[in-house]
C-alpha positions as CSV (number, residue, x, y, z in Angstrom):
1,M,-8.8,-10.3,18.7
2,I,-8.4,-14.3,18.3
3,T,-10.8,-16.4,17.1
4,P,-11.8,-19.6,19.7
5,R,-10.6,-22.2,17.0
6,A,-7.3,-20.5,16.3
7,A,-6.8,-19.8,20.2
8,A,-7.3,-23.5,20.8
9,C,-5.0,-24.4,18.3
10,A,-2.3,-21.6,19.7
11,E,-2.6,-23.2,23.1
12,T,-2.3,-26.7,22.4
13,L,0.8,-26.4,20.0
14,P,4.1,-28.2,21.4
15,D,6.7,-25.9,22.2
16,D,8.9,-27.2,19.5
17,A,6.3,-26.1,17.0
18,L,6.8,-22.4,17.8
19,P,6.6,-19.8,16.4
20,A,3.6,-20.8,14.6
21,Y,1.5,-19.3,11.8
22,V,-2.3,-20.0,12.3
23,H,-4.9,-19.2,9.6
24,D,-8.5,-19.6,10.5
25,V,-10.0,-20.2,7.0
26,A,-13.6,-20.2,8.4
27,A,-13.3,-16.9,9.6
28,L,-11.8,-15.8,5.9
29,A,-14.5,-17.4,4.4
30,D,-17.3,-15.5,6.6
31,H,-15.5,-12.2,6.0
32,A,-15.2,-12.8,2.4
33,R,-18.9,-13.5,2.0
34,T,-19.6,-10.3,3.7
35,V,-17.5,-8.3,1.3
36,R,-18.8,-10.0,-1.5
37,A,-22.4,-9.4,-0.3
38,A,-21.7,-5.6,0.1
39,L,-20.4,-5.1,-3.4
40,P,-23.0,-5.2,-6.5
41,A,-23.6,-8.2,-8.0
42,D,-21.9,-7.0,-11.3
43,V,-19.0,-5.6,-9.7
44,E,-16.0,-8.3,-10.2
45,L,-13.9,-9.1,-6.9
46,Y,-10.5,-10.4,-7.5
47,Y,-7.9,-11.4,-4.6
48,A,-4.5,-9.7,-5.1
49,T,-2.4,-13.0,-4.2
50,K,0.8,-10.9,-3.2
51,A,-1.1,-10.2,0.1
52,N,-0.8,-13.8,1.5
53,P,-0.2,-16.8,-1.1
54,D,-0.9,-19.5,1.2
55,A,-2.6,-22.6,-0.6
56,A,-5.1,-22.8,2.1
57,V,-6.1,-19.3,1.8
58,L,-6.3,-19.2,-1.7
59,R,-8.7,-22.2,-1.9
60,A,-10.8,-20.7,1.0
61,L,-11.5,-17.6,-1.0
62,A,-12.1,-19.8,-4.4
63,P,-16.0,-19.7,-4.0
64,H,-16.2,-15.9,-3.2
65,V,-14.0,-14.1,-5.8
66,D,-14.2,-14.0,-9.3
67,G,-10.4,-14.5,-9.8
68,Y,-7.0,-13.6,-8.5
69,E,-4.5,-11.0,-9.3
70,V,-1.0,-12.1,-9.9
71,S,2.2,-10.3,-10.3
72,S,4.9,-12.6,-11.3
73,G,5.3,-16.0,-13.1
74,G,6.0,-17.6,-9.8
75,E,2.3,-16.5,-8.5
76,L,0.9,-17.5,-11.8
77,R,2.1,-21.0,-11.3
78,H,1.3,-21.0,-8.0
79,V,-2.2,-20.3,-8.2
80,R,-2.7,-22.5,-11.3
81,R,-1.2,-25.6,-9.0
82,V,-3.2,-24.9,-5.6
83,V,-6.5,-23.6,-6.7
84,P,-8.7,-25.9,-8.5
85,G,-10.9,-25.4,-11.6
86,R,-8.5,-23.1,-13.7
87,P,-9.8,-19.7,-12.3
88,R,-9.6,-16.4,-13.8
89,L,-6.0,-14.6,-13.6
90,A,-5.2,-11.2,-14.1
91,F,-1.4,-10.5,-14.4
92,G,-0.2,-7.3,-13.1
93,G,3.2,-5.5,-11.8
94,P,6.0,-3.9,-13.4
95,G,8.9,-5.3,-15.3
96,K,7.4,-8.6,-16.9
97,T,10.1,-10.4,-18.7
98,P,9.5,-12.2,-22.1
99,Q,9.7,-15.5,-20.5
100,E,6.6,-14.3,-17.8
101,L,4.6,-12.9,-20.8
102,R,4.9,-15.9,-22.6
103,L,3.8,-18.2,-19.9
104,A,0.9,-15.7,-19.3
105,L,-0.1,-16.4,-22.9
106,A,0.3,-19.9,-22.8
107,E,-1.7,-20.4,-19.5
108,G,-4.6,-18.3,-20.9
109,T,-4.3,-15.5,-18.5
110,H,-7.7,-13.9,-18.5
111,R,-6.1,-10.2,-18.5
112,L,-2.6,-8.8,-18.7
113,H,-2.1,-5.6,-17.3
114,V,0.3,-3.5,-19.5
115,E,2.5,-1.4,-17.7
116,S,4.6,0.1,-20.1
117,E,5.1,0.7,-23.8
118,R,7.7,-1.8,-24.1
119,E,5.6,-4.5,-22.6
120,L,3.1,-3.7,-25.3
121,R,5.5,-4.2,-27.9
122,L,6.8,-7.6,-26.4
123,L,3.4,-9.0,-27.0
124,G,4.0,-8.4,-30.5
125,T,1.0,-9.4,-33.0
126,T,-0.5,-11.8,-30.1
127,A,-4.0,-11.5,-30.0
128,T,-4.7,-11.3,-26.4
129,D,-6.7,-9.3,-24.0
130,V,-5.1,-6.3,-21.9
131,L,-5.9,-3.5,-19.7
132,L,-3.7,-0.6,-19.5
133,R,-2.3,0.7,-16.1
134,V,-2.7,4.2,-16.2
135,N,-0.9,6.3,-13.4
136,L,-3.3,9.4,-13.5
137,P,-3.0,12.5,-11.9
138,V,-5.7,13.2,-9.3
139,R,-7.3,16.1,-7.3
140,D,-5.3,17.7,-4.7
141,G,-5.9,15.8,-1.3
142,S,-7.3,12.5,-3.2
143,L,-4.5,10.6,-1.8
144,G,-3.8,12.6,1.3
145,G,-4.8,9.5,3.6
146,A,-2.8,6.9,1.5
147,A,-0.4,4.8,3.5
148,L,1.7,4.2,0.2
149,A,1.0,5.9,-3.1
150,M,1.7,4.3,-6.4
151,G,0.3,7.0,-8.5
152,G,-0.9,10.4,-9.3
153,R,2.8,11.3,-9.3
154,P,6.0,10.3,-11.0
155,G,6.6,6.7,-10.3
156,P,7.6,3.1,-12.0
157,F,4.0,2.0,-12.0
158,G,1.8,2.0,-14.9
159,L,1.8,4.7,-17.8
160,D,1.5,8.6,-17.5
161,P,-1.3,9.9,-19.5
162,A,0.9,10.9,-22.4
163,A,2.2,7.2,-22.8
164,A,-1.2,5.9,-22.0
165,E,-2.4,7.8,-25.2
166,R,0.4,6.5,-27.2
167,C,-0.5,3.0,-26.4
168,M,-4.1,3.6,-27.4
169,T,-2.6,4.7,-30.5
170,L,-0.8,1.6,-31.2
171,L,-3.5,-0.8,-30.0
172,R,-5.9,0.8,-32.9
173,T,-3.9,-1.3,-35.5
174,S,-2.9,-4.0,-33.3
175,P,-4.1,-7.7,-32.7
176,V,-3.6,-7.0,-29.0
177,R,-7.0,-6.1,-27.9
178,L,-7.5,-3.2,-25.4
179,R,-10.3,-4.2,-23.0
180,G,-10.1,-1.6,-20.3
181,I,-8.2,0.6,-17.7
182,H,-6.3,-0.4,-14.6
183,A,-5.5,2.4,-12.2
184,H,-4.3,1.0,-8.8
185,L,-3.1,4.5,-7.4
186,A,-2.7,3.9,-3.4
187,S,-2.9,1.9,-0.5
188,G,-4.7,2.5,2.8
189,L,-7.6,4.7,1.5
190,D,-10.7,4.7,3.5
191,A,-14.0,4.2,1.5
192,P,-15.0,7.7,0.7
193,A,-11.4,8.3,-0.5
194,Q,-11.3,5.2,-2.7
195,L,-14.7,6.2,-4.2
196,A,-13.4,9.9,-4.8
197,V,-10.3,8.4,-6.7
198,A,-12.6,5.9,-8.5
199,E,-14.8,8.5,-9.6
200,Q,-11.8,10.4,-11.5
201,V,-10.4,7.1,-12.8
202,A,-13.9,6.4,-14.2
203,A,-14.4,9.7,-15.9
204,W,-10.7,9.6,-17.6
205,A,-11.3,6.3,-19.0
206,A,-15.0,7.2,-20.1
207,A,-13.7,10.1,-22.1
208,R,-11.4,7.8,-24.3
209,L,-13.1,4.5,-24.5
210,P,-17.1,3.9,-25.3
211,A,-17.0,0.7,-23.4
212,G,-14.8,-2.0,-21.5
213,E,-13.5,-2.8,-18.2
214,L,-12.3,-0.5,-15.4
215,N,-10.1,-2.1,-12.6
216,L,-10.1,0.0,-9.9
217,G,-7.1,-1.9,-7.6
218,G,-7.3,-2.6,-4.1
219,G,-5.5,-0.7,-1.4
220,M,-8.7,-0.8,1.0
221,A,-7.6,0.6,4.5
222,V,-6.4,-1.7,7.2
223,D,-5.9,-0.3,10.6
224,Y,-3.5,-2.0,12.8
225,R,-4.1,0.2,15.9
226,H,-7.7,-0.8,15.9
227,P,-8.3,-4.4,15.0
228,E,-11.7,-4.6,15.4
229,A,-12.2,-1.8,12.7
230,R,-12.9,-2.9,8.9
231,F,-13.0,-0.8,5.7
232,G,-16.4,0.4,5.0
233,W,-17.5,-2.2,2.6
234,T,-21.1,-1.2,2.7
235,A,-20.7,2.4,1.9
236,Y,-17.9,1.3,-0.8
237,G,-20.5,-1.2,-2.6
238,A,-23.1,1.7,-2.7
239,G,-20.5,4.2,-4.3
240,L,-19.6,1.4,-6.6
241,R,-23.4,0.9,-7.3
242,R,-23.8,5.0,-8.2
243,L,-20.7,4.5,-10.5
244,A,-21.9,1.7,-12.4
245,R,-25.2,3.5,-13.0
246,Q,-23.3,6.4,-14.2
247,Y,-21.1,4.3,-16.6
248,P,-23.4,1.6,-17.6
249,S,-20.9,0.6,-20.5
250,F,-18.0,-0.3,-18.2
251,T,-17.8,-3.6,-16.0
252,L,-16.1,-2.5,-12.7
253,R,-13.5,-4.6,-10.9
254,V,-11.6,-4.4,-7.7
255,E,-8.6,-6.3,-6.3
256,P,-8.3,-6.3,-2.7
257,G,-5.6,-8.2,-0.8
258,R,-4.6,-7.4,2.9
259,A,-8.1,-6.0,3.4
260,L,-9.4,-9.4,2.9
261,T,-7.0,-11.6,4.4
262,A,-5.4,-9.8,7.3
263,Y,-7.6,-10.7,9.9
264,C,-7.5,-14.3,9.6
265,G,-4.0,-14.8,10.5
266,W,-2.1,-15.1,13.8
267,Y,1.6,-15.5,14.4
268,V,1.9,-17.3,17.6
269,T,5.0,-17.4,19.8
270,D,6.2,-17.8,23.3
271,V,7.9,-15.3,26.0
272,L,11.9,-16.6,26.4
273,D,12.9,-13.8,28.6
274,L,11.6,-10.7,30.5
275,K,13.9,-8.1,31.6
276,R,14.2,-4.3,32.6
277,S,16.4,-1.8,30.9
278,Y,16.7,1.7,32.4
279,G,13.3,0.9,34.1
280,E,11.6,-0.2,30.8
281,A,9.9,-3.9,30.6
282,F,11.3,-5.9,27.6
283,A,9.7,-9.2,26.5
284,V,11.9,-11.2,24.6
285,V,10.0,-13.9,22.4
286,R,10.7,-16.8,20.0
287,G,11.1,-15.7,16.5
288,G,10.8,-11.9,15.5
289,T,10.5,-9.7,12.5
290,H,12.4,-12.0,10.2
291,H,9.1,-14.0,10.3
292,L,6.7,-11.0,10.8
293,R,8.2,-8.0,8.8
294,T,4.9,-6.1,8.8
295,P,5.3,-3.7,12.1
296,V,8.9,-3.1,10.8
297,T,7.6,-2.0,7.2
298,K,4.6,-0.2,8.1
299,G,6.1,1.3,11.5
300,H,3.1,0.2,13.8
301,D,2.7,-2.0,16.8
302,Q,1.4,-5.6,15.8
303,P,-1.8,-6.0,18.0
304,F,-1.4,-9.1,20.3
305,T,-3.1,-11.1,22.8
306,V,-1.3,-12.8,25.7
307,L,-2.6,-16.5,26.2
308,P,-1.2,-17.2,29.6
309,R,0.2,-20.5,30.5
310,G,-0.9,-20.7,34.2
311,L,2.5,-19.0,35.3
312,R,2.8,-16.4,38.2
313,P,2.8,-13.2,36.2
314,Q,6.0,-11.2,36.5
315,L,4.6,-8.2,34.9
316,T,1.2,-6.7,35.9
317,D,-0.8,-3.7,34.2
318,E,2.5,-1.8,32.7
319,P,3.6,-0.9,29.3
320,V,6.1,-3.7,27.8
321,T,8.2,-3.7,24.5
322,V,7.9,-7.1,22.7
323,V,11.2,-8.1,20.7
324,G,12.3,-11.0,18.9
325,Q,15.8,-12.8,18.8
326,L,17.6,-11.0,16.3
327,C,20.8,-9.1,16.5
328,T,19.2,-5.5,16.0
329,P,17.1,-3.1,17.3
330,K,14.8,-2.8,14.8
331,D,13.4,-6.2,15.9
332,V,10.5,-5.0,17.6
333,L,7.0,-6.4,17.2
334,A,5.0,-3.9,19.6
335,A,6.4,-0.9,21.5
336,R,5.5,0.2,25.1
337,V,2.0,-1.6,25.0
338,R,0.2,-2.0,28.0
339,V,-0.4,-5.7,29.4
340,E,-2.7,-6.8,32.3
341,R,-0.3,-9.8,32.9
342,L,2.8,-11.3,31.3
343,A,5.4,-14.2,32.5
344,V,8.0,-16.2,30.8
345,G,6.5,-19.2,29.2
346,D,3.4,-17.4,28.4
347,R,2.0,-17.4,24.5
348,V,1.7,-14.4,22.6
349,A,-0.7,-14.5,19.7
350,F,-0.3,-11.5,17.0
351,A,-3.2,-10.7,15.4
352,M,-3.7,-9.5,11.8
353,A,-0.9,-11.6,10.3
354,G,-2.9,-13.0,7.6
355,A,-1.3,-10.6,4.9
356,Y,2.1,-8.9,4.3
357,A,3.6,-11.2,6.8
358,W,5.4,-14.5,6.3
359,N,5.8,-13.7,2.6
360,I,7.5,-10.3,3.0
361,S,9.8,-11.5,5.7
362,H,13.6,-11.9,5.5
363,H,13.6,-15.3,6.6
364,D,17.1,-16.7,6.7
365,F,18.7,-13.7,8.7
366,L,20.6,-15.4,11.7
367,M,19.1,-18.8,10.5
368,H,16.8,-19.4,13.1
369,P,14.1,-22.2,12.7
370,R,11.4,-21.1,10.6
371,P,7.6,-21.2,11.9
372,T,5.4,-24.1,11.3
373,F,2.0,-23.5,9.5
374,H,-1.5,-24.6,10.8
375,V,-5.0,-24.0,9.3
376,V,-8.1,-24.2,11.4
377,G,-11.9,-24.1,10.3
378,A,-11.2,-26.1,7.1
379,P,-14.1,-28.3,6.0
380,A,-13.7,-31.9,6.8
381,A,-12.5,-33.9,4.0
382,G,-14.9,-36.2,1.9
C-alpha cells in the first residue's frame, strides 16, 4: 500500500514535519506510462488538473499526457506557470466569467468547453475553437454504478439536447468554430460502463456532426476499499479502439484525474492518543479531515498502513476508529478497521491521497498547522 520510497520518507520525517503529504512521482510516472500504453495511440489523454494540481505531480505527468483540463482561471494560470513548454489546455467547467474567457483566449487555450448558451454568446465574434458540453440522456442503467452523476438527468452541467441543438444552429453562422462534443456524464464507472456510455455519446455526436472531436471525460472508477485494484485500462483501451474504428472521422479524447494520481500520494501522521469509549478503541492522530477530506466526502474508510516506531503496542489485532483533532464527530478517517498493532507514537500513512485530498479540504478549521509536502522519486537535477 506504500512504496518503499514513500515509506522511507514517512519514517524519517521529524515529528514537527507531521502531518505530511508525500508524493511518489516515479510511481506516478510508471502508472501514467501504463495507462498511456493501454490506450490507442490516436486517443488523446488529458489530465484533469482539479484532481491534484501539485506542481510536481503536473510536471511528472507532462511526458505522458497530451494536455491538461483546467476548470478555472486560477488553474489555467497555475498550469501555465509550473509546466514547461506551454502544454495544450482544455478549459471546462460551468459558470465561466467574462474575465476567465478573456484569459483563456489570451493564453491560447487549445479548446473551450462551452457549458451554456450564455457562454457561447459571451465569446461573441472571437474566432476560437470550442466543444459543446452536452448533458445527454442515456439508456436506463448506464449510470447505475456511478459514484457521482453529472449528466443523463436535469443538472447544472452542460447543455441538454435541445440547448445543444440551438447552439449548433448559432455556430453555423458564427466565427466561433465548433470542433466537437464533450460529455462527462458520471464518475466512478468501471470500464464496461464507461464504454457503454461512450458508445451512446459517439452515436449522438455522429448523427449531428460529420467529423470532429469527441471528449469522453473522465470518472474512471477508483476503489478505496481495495487499494490494489485499478481501473480496467486494457479493456477500456480495447473498447476505445473499436469505437475509433466505428467512427473514423472523430478524434477521441479522455480526461482522467483521480484514476491517474490517487495512488501516488500518502497523508502521513502520528498517533497522539489511544482511548476506549464504551468498549471501542479510538486512535487520535495529528491532523485530520481538514487536511484529508476525501473519506468524509465519499463516505469511506481511507486505507492506511501503520509504520511502527518500536514502541510496545497498546492495541493488537482489533478494530480501531482513527480520528483527527477536530471538534466534530465527523472527523473520522477510518472507522472500526482492524489493525495488527498500534501504539501512541506510531506513524500512520493513509494511502490513495494523491487526488481530491488536500486541495478539497477545509484547511483553516480550528487553525491547526498545515501539513508539509514532500516529493520522492523525482529525477536528479542536472
